Phi, psi and omega in degrees: 000318183300317181295323178297320176284330174288322174296322178296318178292319178298318175304317179302315180288312180297310178304318177294325181290311177297320179300333180289341179250329178228158181261183180300139010260008190297317175308310185291323176297319175303311176300312189291320179287322174301309179304319180289328168301307179302321177300314181294324178299316186287320174297317172301316178291324174295326176291323179277330188238181180255057181292148175297129182307325180294322183296317184295315178296322179295314179293315185281293180293317181288281183299305185294319183293328174284335188270315178279163183206090175292328180296319176296327178296320178289323168305314176303318183292324181291320178295317178299322175294316180299324175283005183060029176264066191294316180303316178294322182297310179302311181304315180297304188293315180286329177296326178299305180301307182295312182300315185292320178297313178298322181289321177296314181297323172294324181291322182292316180298315184297320184289336182278351180295000000 
């Protein structure tokens, strides 16, 4: 629970910093891709080594779960549709799925080196 709170607090800071430079949906995308990369790194390390299960769960479910936010990405997409920014809404929703899956795969690959 502690790491989930730390992940959420980290998301708040990162989102705020990115939002100072870019508008929706970039801040949420940055958070989700970064969190997915970290998730892949931890998962890859867990596959290669004998990390304690509780540590892996705390890092993945706790920190990464608190840090990433799929629901906010979908709210961003709905808001873009409401603002009639249809192309950006499609790009945001598809980009979120493609980039987060790619980030997890990259994290696992890097951890496997």
